[in-house]
C-alpha positions as CSV (number, residue, x, y, z in Angstrom):
1,M,-0.2,39.9,-10.2
2,S,0.9,37.5,-13.0
3,L,3.7,35.1,-12.4
4,P,6.7,34.8,-14.8
5,V,6.1,31.1,-15.4
6,E,2.7,32.0,-17.1
7,A,4.6,33.3,-20.1
8,V,5.9,29.8,-21.0
9,L,2.7,27.9,-20.2
10,P,1.7,27.8,-24.0
11,K,5.0,26.1,-24.8
12,L,4.7,23.8,-21.9
13,R,1.1,22.8,-22.9
14,A,2.2,22.2,-26.5
15,A,5.2,20.0,-25.5
16,L,3.1,17.9,-23.1
17,A,0.3,17.6,-25.7
18,A,2.9,16.1,-28.0
19,N,3.7,13.6,-25.2
20,A,7.3,14.8,-24.8
21,P,8.9,14.5,-21.4
22,V,9.7,18.1,-20.4
23,A,12.3,19.9,-18.2
24,L,11.1,23.3,-16.9
25,V,13.9,25.5,-15.6
26,A,12.3,28.2,-13.5
27,P,14.3,30.4,-11.1
28,P,12.9,31.2,-7.7
29,G,9.9,33.4,-7.8
30,A,8.7,32.1,-11.2
31,G,5.7,30.4,-9.6
32,K,6.3,26.9,-11.0
33,T,5.3,25.0,-7.8
34,T,1.8,26.5,-7.5
35,A,0.9,27.7,-11.0
36,V,1.8,24.9,-13.4
37,A,-0.3,22.0,-12.2
38,P,-3.6,24.0,-12.1
39,A,-2.8,25.4,-15.6
40,L,-2.7,21.8,-16.9
41,L,-6.0,20.5,-15.5
42,G,-8.0,21.5,-18.5
43,E,-5.8,19.8,-21.1
44,S,-7.5,17.2,-23.2
45,W,-4.8,14.6,-22.6
46,T,-5.5,14.6,-18.9
47,A,-8.9,12.9,-19.7
48,G,-10.1,13.6,-16.2
49,G,-7.0,11.9,-14.7
50,K,-5.0,13.1,-11.7
51,L,-1.8,15.2,-11.8
52,I,0.7,14.1,-9.2
53,L,3.0,16.8,-8.0
54,L,6.1,15.5,-6.1
55,S,7.5,17.6,-3.3
56,P,10.8,17.0,-1.5
57,R,9.4,17.7,2.0
58,R,6.1,17.2,3.9
59,L,6.0,20.9,4.8
60,A,6.4,22.0,1.2
61,A,3.8,19.5,0.0
62,R,1.2,20.7,2.5
63,A,2.0,24.4,1.9
64,A,1.8,24.0,-1.9
65,A,-1.6,22.3,-1.7
66,E,-2.9,24.9,0.6
67,R,-1.7,27.7,-1.5
68,M,-3.2,26.3,-4.7
69,A,-6.5,25.5,-3.0
70,E,-6.6,29.0,-1.6
71,Q,-6.0,30.4,-5.1
72,A,-8.8,28.2,-6.5
73,G,-11.2,29.4,-3.7
74,E,-11.6,25.8,-2.4
75,A,-10.9,23.9,0.7
76,V,-7.9,21.6,0.7
77,G,-8.9,18.1,-0.2
78,A,-11.4,19.1,-2.9
79,T,-9.9,19.6,-6.4
80,I,-6.4,20.0,-4.8
81,G,-5.1,17.9,-1.9
82,Y,-2.0,16.3,-0.5
83,R,-0.6,13.1,0.9
84,T,2.4,12.8,3.2
85,R,3.4,10.4,5.9
86,M,0.7,10.3,8.6
87,D,-1.2,13.2,7.0
88,S,-3.6,13.2,4.1
89,R,-6.2,15.6,2.7
90,V,-7.7,14.1,-0.5
91,S,-11.2,13.0,-1.7
92,A,-12.8,11.4,-4.7
93,A,-12.9,14.8,-6.3
94,T,-9.2,15.5,-6.0
95,R,-7.5,16.1,-9.4
96,I,-4.1,17.5,-8.1
97,E,-2.3,15.5,-5.4
98,V,0.8,16.9,-3.9
99,V,2.8,14.0,-2.5
100,T,6.2,13.5,-1.0
101,E,8.6,11.4,-3.1
102,G,8.6,8.4,-0.7
103,I,4.8,8.3,-0.9
104,F,4.9,8.4,-4.7
105,T,7.4,5.5,-4.8
106,R,5.0,3.4,-2.7
107,M,2.1,4.3,-5.0
108,L,4.1,3.3,-8.0
109,V,5.2,-0.1,-6.6
110,A,1.6,-0.8,-5.5
111,D,0.2,0.2,-9.0
112,P,2.9,0.2,-11.7
113,E,0.5,1.5,-14.3
114,L,-0.5,4.5,-12.1
115,S,-4.1,4.0,-13.0
116,G,-6.0,7.2,-13.2
117,V,-2.9,9.4,-13.3
118,A,-2.3,11.6,-16.3
119,A,1.0,13.2,-15.4
120,V,3.7,13.2,-12.8
121,L,5.4,16.6,-12.0
122,F,8.8,16.4,-10.2
123,D,9.3,19.6,-8.3
124,E,12.8,20.6,-7.2
125,V,14.2,17.6,-9.0
126,H,17.8,18.9,-8.5
127,E,17.7,18.1,-4.8
128,R,18.6,14.5,-5.6
129,S,17.3,12.7,-2.5
130,L,17.3,8.9,-2.6
131,D,13.5,8.9,-2.9
132,S,13.7,11.5,-5.8
133,D,16.2,9.5,-7.8
134,L,14.3,6.2,-7.2
135,A,10.9,7.9,-8.1
136,L,12.2,9.2,-11.4
137,A,13.9,5.9,-12.3
138,L,10.7,3.9,-11.7
139,A,8.5,6.5,-13.4
140,L,10.7,6.3,-16.5
141,E,10.4,2.5,-16.6
142,A,6.6,2.6,-16.0
143,R,6.3,5.1,-18.9
144,E,8.4,3.0,-21.2
145,A,6.9,-0.4,-20.4
146,L,3.3,0.2,-19.3
147,R,2.2,3.8,-19.7
148,P,3.5,5.5,-22.9
149,D,0.8,8.1,-22.4
150,L,2.1,9.2,-19.0
151,R,3.3,12.7,-19.1
152,L,6.5,13.5,-17.1
153,L,7.5,17.1,-16.1
154,L,10.8,17.8,-14.3
155,M,11.0,21.2,-12.6
156,S,13.9,22.9,-11.0
157,A,15.6,26.3,-10.6
158,T,19.0,24.8,-11.4
159,L,18.4,21.8,-13.6
160,D,21.4,20.2,-15.3
161,G,19.7,19.6,-18.7
162,A,22.5,17.8,-20.3
163,A,22.7,15.2,-17.5
164,Y,19.0,14.5,-17.6
165,Q,19.0,14.3,-21.4
166,A,21.6,11.5,-21.1
167,I,18.9,9.3,-19.5
168,I,15.9,10.9,-21.3
169,P,17.0,11.5,-24.9
170,D,13.7,13.1,-26.0
171,L,13.6,15.5,-23.1
172,A,12.3,18.9,-24.2
173,S,13.6,21.9,-22.3
174,I,11.7,25.1,-21.5
175,T,13.1,28.0,-19.5
176,S,11.1,30.6,-17.6
177,E,12.1,33.9,-16.2
178,G,12.2,34.3,-12.4
179,R,11.2,37.1,-10.1
180,M,14.0,38.0,-7.7
181,F,14.6,41.3,-6.1
182,P,18.2,42.5,-5.3
183,V,19.8,40.9,-2.2
184,E,22.7,42.7,-0.5
185,M,25.3,40.2,0.8
186,R,26.9,41.0,4.1
187,H,29.7,38.7,5.5
188,I,30.2,39.3,9.2
189,G,32.1,36.2,10.1
190,R,32.0,34.7,13.5
191,D,34.3,33.7,16.4
192,A,34.8,29.9,16.2
193,A,35.1,29.8,20.0
194,V,31.5,31.1,20.4
195,R,28.6,28.7,20.1
196,I,26.6,29.0,16.8
197,E,23.4,29.7,18.8
198,D,25.0,32.7,20.5
199,S,26.3,34.0,17.2
200,V,23.0,33.7,15.4
201,A,21.0,35.2,18.3
202,S,23.4,38.2,18.4
203,A,23.0,38.7,14.6
204,I,19.2,38.5,14.9
205,R,19.1,41.1,17.7
206,A,21.4,43.4,15.7
207,A,19.3,43.0,12.5
208,L,16.1,43.7,14.4
209,A,17.5,47.0,15.7
210,E,19.0,48.1,12.3
211,E,16.7,46.7,9.6
212,A,13.0,46.7,8.7
213,G,11.0,43.5,7.9
214,S,10.9,40.0,9.2
215,I,14.0,37.7,9.6
216,L,14.6,34.1,8.5
217,A,17.6,32.5,10.2
218,F,19.1,29.2,9.0
219,L,20.5,26.8,11.6
220,P,21.7,23.2,11.1
221,G,19.1,21.4,13.2
222,A,16.2,21.4,15.7
223,A,18.5,21.4,18.7
224,E,20.3,24.5,17.6
225,I,17.0,26.1,16.8
226,E,15.6,25.4,20.3
227,R,18.8,26.7,22.0
228,T,18.7,29.9,19.8
229,A,15.0,30.4,20.7
230,E,16.0,30.2,24.4
231,R,18.6,32.9,24.0
232,L,16.1,35.1,22.2
233,A,13.2,34.6,24.6
234,E,12.2,37.7,26.6
235,R,14.8,39.7,24.6
236,L,12.8,40.5,21.6
237,P,10.7,43.7,21.0
238,G,7.0,43.4,21.7
239,D,6.1,43.7,18.1
240,V,8.2,40.6,17.0
241,D,6.8,37.1,17.0
242,L,9.3,34.2,17.2
243,H,8.7,31.0,15.2
244,R,10.6,27.7,14.9
245,L,10.4,25.8,11.6
246,Y,11.7,22.2,11.3
247,G,10.2,18.8,10.2
248,A,9.1,17.6,13.7
249,R,7.2,20.7,14.5
250,D,3.4,20.5,14.7
251,G,1.6,21.4,11.5
252,A,-0.2,24.3,13.0
253,D,3.2,25.7,14.2
254,Q,4.6,25.3,10.7
255,R,1.7,27.1,9.1
256,A,2.1,30.0,11.6
257,A,5.7,30.3,10.7
258,I,4.9,30.7,7.0
259,R,1.9,33.0,7.3
260,P,2.4,36.8,7.1
261,P,2.8,38.5,10.5
262,P,-0.2,40.4,11.9
263,P,-0.4,44.1,10.8
264,G,2.2,46.2,12.6
265,C,4.3,43.2,13.6
266,R,7.4,41.4,12.4
267,K,8.5,37.9,12.9
268,V,11.7,35.9,13.4
269,V,11.7,32.4,11.9
270,L,14.4,30.0,13.0
271,A,14.6,27.2,10.4
272,T,16.5,24.3,9.1
273,S,17.2,23.7,5.4
274,I,13.5,22.8,5.2
275,A,13.0,26.5,4.3
276,E,15.6,26.7,1.5
277,T,13.2,25.8,-1.4
278,S,9.6,25.2,-2.3
279,I,8.0,27.5,0.2
280,T,7.7,31.3,0.5
281,I,7.7,32.8,4.0
282,D,5.9,36.0,3.6
283,G,7.4,39.3,4.9
284,V,11.0,38.1,5.1
285,R,13.5,40.8,4.2
286,V,16.5,39.7,6.1
287,V,18.2,36.2,6.0
288,I,20.8,35.2,8.6
289,D,22.7,32.2,7.5
290,S,24.8,30.1,10.0
291,G,26.4,28.5,6.9
292,L,25.9,25.0,8.4
293,A,23.7,22.1,7.4
294,R,22.9,18.7,8.8
295,R,23.0,15.8,6.2
296,P,22.6,12.1,6.5
297,R,25.8,10.1,6.2
298,Y,26.0,6.3,6.1
299,D,28.3,4.8,8.8
300,R,29.4,1.5,7.4
301,A,30.9,0.5,10.8
302,V,27.5,0.2,12.4
303,G,25.3,-0.2,9.3
304,L,23.2,2.9,10.0
305,T,22.8,6.4,8.7
306,R,23.6,9.2,11.1
307,L,23.3,13.0,10.8
308,V,26.5,15.0,10.4
309,T,26.8,18.8,10.7
310,E,28.9,20.3,7.9
311,R,29.3,23.4,5.8
312,A,26.4,24.1,3.5
313,S,27.2,24.0,-0.2
314,Q,27.4,27.0,-2.5
315,A,24.1,26.0,-4.1
316,A,22.4,25.8,-0.6
317,V,23.7,29.2,0.7
318,T,22.6,30.8,-2.6
319,Q,19.1,29.4,-2.2
320,R,19.1,30.6,1.4
321,A,20.1,34.2,0.4
322,G,17.4,34.2,-2.2
323,R,14.7,33.9,0.4
324,A,15.4,37.5,1.3
325,G,14.5,38.7,-2.2
326,R,11.3,36.9,-2.9
327,T,8.9,39.8,-2.4
328,A,11.1,42.9,-2.0
329,P,14.8,43.9,-2.0
330,G,16.5,42.2,1.0
331,I,19.7,41.5,2.9
332,A,21.6,38.2,3.5
333,I,23.8,38.2,6.5
334,R,26.3,35.4,6.4
335,L,28.3,34.2,9.5
336,W,31.5,33.5,7.6
337,E,34.0,35.5,5.6
338,A,33.4,36.3,2.0
339,G,36.4,34.4,0.7
340,E,35.3,31.2,2.3
341,T,32.3,30.8,0.0
342,A,34.4,29.7,-2.9
343,G,35.9,26.9,-0.8
344,R,32.5,25.3,-0.1
345,P,31.4,22.4,-2.3
346,R,29.4,23.6,-5.3
347,F,26.5,21.3,-4.7
348,D,25.3,18.8,-2.1
349,P,26.4,15.3,-3.2
350,P,23.5,13.1,-4.3
351,E,22.4,10.8,-1.6
352,I,22.5,7.8,-3.9
353,L,26.3,7.9,-4.0
354,E,26.9,8.0,-0.2
355,S,23.9,6.6,1.6
356,D,22.7,3.2,2.9
357,L,20.9,1.7,-0.1
358,S,19.0,-1.0,1.7
359,G,15.7,0.8,1.4
360,L,16.3,1.5,-2.3
361,V,17.3,-2.1,-3.1
362,L,14.3,-3.4,-1.2
363,E,11.9,-1.1,-3.2
364,C,13.6,-2.2,-6.5
365,A,13.1,-5.8,-5.5
366,R,9.4,-5.2,-4.8
367,W,9.3,-3.5,-8.3
368,G,10.8,-6.6,-9.8
369,V,14.2,-5.3,-10.7
370,S,17.3,-7.3,-9.5
371,D,19.8,-5.5,-11.7
372,L,19.7,-1.9,-10.6
373,A,22.0,-0.9,-13.4
374,A,19.1,-1.7,-15.8
375,L,17.1,1.3,-14.6
376,R,17.8,4.9,-15.8
377,W,19.6,6.7,-13.0
378,R,21.1,10.2,-12.9
379,D,24.0,8.4,-11.1
380,V,24.1,4.7,-11.1
381,P,24.1,3.3,-7.5
382,P,27.6,2.1,-6.6
383,A,27.9,-1.6,-7.1
384,A,29.7,-2.1,-3.7
385,A,26.9,-0.3,-1.9
386,V,24.2,-2.3,-3.7
387,A,26.0,-5.6,-2.8
388,E,26.3,-4.5,0.8
389,A,22.6,-3.6,0.9
390,R,21.6,-7.0,-0.5
391,D,23.7,-8.8,2.1
392,R,22.1,-6.8,4.9
393,L,18.6,-7.4,3.6
394,A,19.2,-11.1,3.3
395,A,20.6,-11.2,6.8
396,I,17.4,-9.7,8.3
397,G,15.2,-12.0,6.1
398,A,13.9,-9.3,3.8
399,L,15.1,-10.9,0.6
400,D,15.2,-14.6,-0.3
401,A,18.0,-16.4,-2.0
402,D,16.8,-15.2,-5.4
403,G,16.7,-11.6,-4.3
404,R,12.9,-11.4,-4.1
405,P,11.1,-9.8,-1.2
406,T,9.9,-12.2,1.5
407,P,6.6,-11.7,3.4
408,H,8.8,-10.4,6.2
409,G,10.5,-8.0,3.8
410,E,7.1,-6.7,2.6
411,R,6.1,-6.0,6.2
412,I,9.4,-4.2,6.7
413,A,8.9,-2.2,3.5
414,A,5.5,-0.9,4.7
415,L,7.3,0.9,7.6
416,P,8.6,4.5,6.9
417,M,12.1,3.8,8.2
418,A,15.4,2.1,7.3
419,P,14.9,-1.7,6.8
420,V,17.2,-2.6,9.7
421,L,15.1,-0.6,12.0
422,G,11.9,-1.8,10.5
423,A,13.1,-5.4,11.0
424,M,13.6,-4.6,14.7
425,L,10.0,-3.3,15.0
426,V,8.5,-6.2,13.1
427,A,10.4,-8.7,15.3
428,G,9.5,-6.9,18.4
429,A,5.8,-6.8,17.5
430,A,5.9,-10.5,16.8
431,R,7.1,-11.1,20.3
432,G,4.6,-8.8,21.9
433,L,7.3,-6.2,22.5
434,G,6.3,-3.7,19.7
435,R,6.0,-0.7,22.1
436,L,9.4,-1.4,23.6
437,A,11.0,-1.8,20.2
438,A,9.5,1.5,19.0
């Protein structure tokens, strides 16, 4: 079966051949994540170089690489591979690397010219994580200063073209059709006095009794997922498999959650927002949405980022509902009243406007940029937050008096965590207390 995005591939190839940065707007079901990169491999401008496909999450990166490799009839790690934190499947033959945004930023800082890389494809660029915004800002500077031949492709279902053209004036825009089946919206509300786990478990049992197909239920975090799983244990029909899907789950468990259920069976997948975009969970016909999400919020009082449970945005609940219509007509059951949707924030706020910027400032210092406003950002980092981050980095010895990374700062930057936590680990290891600090 052909994918909708294939209809715009000739335009996309022509724009990239002309070395124009491109924005590809492709709704869910278009096939952009797994169809575009393989379609570009044979282009003359690649000159045998790699295509780097950025993915917002480790699960999505691995799933995209596995899907593309399967379509190519190859093992993962041959022509198509992936690299995420603590997991990598690449080889000397790999031409398409799916990487998380944080991994790409480290690649770029280590090799600003991106030697051997022909193009960088930003998938789900609208999600606006701190790593995503930094990766784009550094890639734009690398292209301008060092690699004018580096192709850049921004992909999203909901790209704000005007906002990106403000920082990329020559950005070409291409729009693909999507493939979405009708989704019936049902708002059933919930009793605020009842725990969310009980409400979701009850909705799942009712949907299993009344509807056909598998179920994907969205909960705010791992703890709620585990408690909901406990409430469902021993109370599901024998032909229904229960899966839990969140970032800390084992890779084999995550793959099992995504795979189609065995013939004659259905499945229930309890997931965080990790399942909102970039992956397709085969067989899902019903989505049950708690309406809640867990997002990082910077607590200035303690200087650390903590997770806060809040109402999911309109954009997020729309993405969640769309999961029910990827392969057939579906149903989205929402645990809130219909009138409440309009009162939700339209989009999730970009992390760069409300997060601890210590990690971002340290990476920019390693890149050689002291004035962050000189880079091209979708939203310029707030000056007060940048100043606070610099003070904190200086206090832990990560930056010197001139704002350059110290050797201690380089060791901190090598760790996949907030600089203040990295400083604690480095200091603990130096005293022979690394295991205790961890």
